[in-house]
Steps between C-alpha positions, in 0.01 A plus 500: 500500500480159667693369798632215289875539436619547147734244346858632508609629161871505577754231420622551853808362671387141540771363270758774544842410641559583865825645633589276794743648748664347804703746701478750783136564597330793669182361654332460839490155655183294549458622858343815359184306409413487870418869481185437294430140602469582871219739415313236304472198733358676801568237767842392371840598637832505313802419717822569311780275619827668418749771579480855628556619143178328395316651796614847394393434138147396594465782751627762255292376209180456699530796735344506844125445533384739769141398570526122477750235594678380189457143384868442433816484710855367486652219706865602487753222462808690612869409509481272802234291325694484177807390695302208640513625858122491531242251374312689231196273530472573872531871430233483229264300724539760773425789260195323352360409842535858621345635178194273511448568869503872435294481180221241544331637186764337275361206303777455243870552567749521215866437580678697229863414439707805416803286412549145375486237775874435477562864594265528797574140605132423538266283292187712505287243316554245776456766767167602343378139493597451864341825617187439294450163671542676833258786441237353265205535468517848651798613289633367171878552463649515148830611356640646180820668384531873448875480457647753261743230391214272395216740413446842347255771600156358416601134521438531873127495428540201269691297761248599769197392295682187386539407868121534537407273207566167680278625784198567277213256553400274213202606290260206518182633338628465145327824403696775319633781717720803435814565705661843461866469600713791613483757779254775405406800708170439678329776301608336172393156621157640591465658156596177326258304716214729394589468130522121515163491679344722234638271230351197675832332585495308830648394729796739492779472755830678555852389591627632735177520700435778747491258793693180569183294546380590149753298299329426166455140385672388182444209264429401140205740480708801605566764233798719593525863395836656585475860617879545509763394243759384754322192640654225287575256783158548660331440164705186442405355839131579446510325163662198664193486725272485196415869449492654151666836436305736276729669247448876510678835509519655845238746630700820451317770308163481326610260229686264730214492750247424224708216355557362852128498579422359156721197568288418805173571316594266216599224745159524669295523181390863539353635177674782314185713523480470878873560535468822299196606702694472827844626398435762229385778739794430733748504214356819351522684832858380551603610149356845563707527817811383313456770237594764758855364503547422131640840402777484760607145417448471123826445307708508818781243493523266798775261617436219751772359721421147626350509847139391562412269205212740431707665229354323193130551592575860594677564171207350310254724687705817453566434130154391388277717718710814554730513198833471681801348322674221694869499408623213713286286728714311748359237734670280761341188354301451180238223515405476134192283557346726766587815304419375148200731452688796646798449271273480196364846580834677552625719212723287279795740529517463879829360630451226761758406762494234771720505807749780542854619456439837656801686359420393144136585542586841641712562190206408276268725699739795471531442127119481452436821699141403600250751630420273796691217671323240716744349748564405860596736779868411470520641147248783519708757690818452293300526177318811625842651574591439135189687385264208436139496617425182695207304634543266799382154398434402863211749517315297238473213751382712792231684303168349381551495121296205367156531346283758328467740792877515550603542134520880521680477836759274337552748218535783750791321668695553177374855451621621841876481444464675164288772659758538778777535241308769310438696821864483601608621157249786519 
């Protein structure tokens, strides 16, 4: 068996109609992305500018880090600020000055708006420009919106990386380079780096970088490989700067990872024989690890509520590699161009939905009676109370799941709730 992926033999969902819903949503806001982004850029700090409610959300979702100072905080704009009794810019300047004095290790400061500017009465983009002029070159100050009114769950990462794109230096060598875009756990990034090196692909850079001083250059020679399916604005801005996006499925599971790597190998002229030589042993080992979970998941019916935008690649992985049956795959936003290969590999009978009218979708879920429901925290407990088995979609962002080595770990995330259900029944 070679590492080269097999051509999909399914008609797929590429041309299937999509149920588009616009109604009440149950989804985290974009602030939640801070919880994994602050771990990635090691000398960055995320200052949420908003209300006490937003402070409680971030604190509850992220927990308290005991052995290290966290790299996020909240500048609370309380009632007196909203009433115009205090100058919000003065208050923000005071908080930033105190923060940078206390934390001289900060090299990049993100001002994250938890509400639209008309709500907090503060133009964060202008504030970031002013503060950046004040503190550069020691500290670069940027801003993006994590507002739940303007963004959903994973869009926080997209808006953060989009804010970085204008700061990237221009690529002037003219030589081809590979830019992997999307926050990956360090262990996954290291694994990918080793595979690309073995294939002979260089230079390879990552966005976001681990340190603020390592912003990757971008230009006409840059080939972009998206590691996450929710980075549409970041991809658009990179393409405007001359980069070329490589069309590929996303690196979830053995098949997705192989196709993803193959897109880069083809772009850099790597021979099929060398590609197989490098990837076949990795793929074979990952498939053997996946086989341990196949019996539990085969023929199980799964229903995805829209939450993370990972739903379509996950459904493809579970259907093609583990034999699950996706009933409905909901996603907050469907980017047909970025997900074209994924849609082509979904079972043709899969129902696709974009957006959400939560009451109607709950009715469809109850009627389908799936074996497993993937949803956000707000829906999981009520559905469990009704007798459904659920999987928290947020855990799929906190856990390393991309690549060959993590394929079995990804499968196990779906096995656990089913195992828990069986034990409770017993």
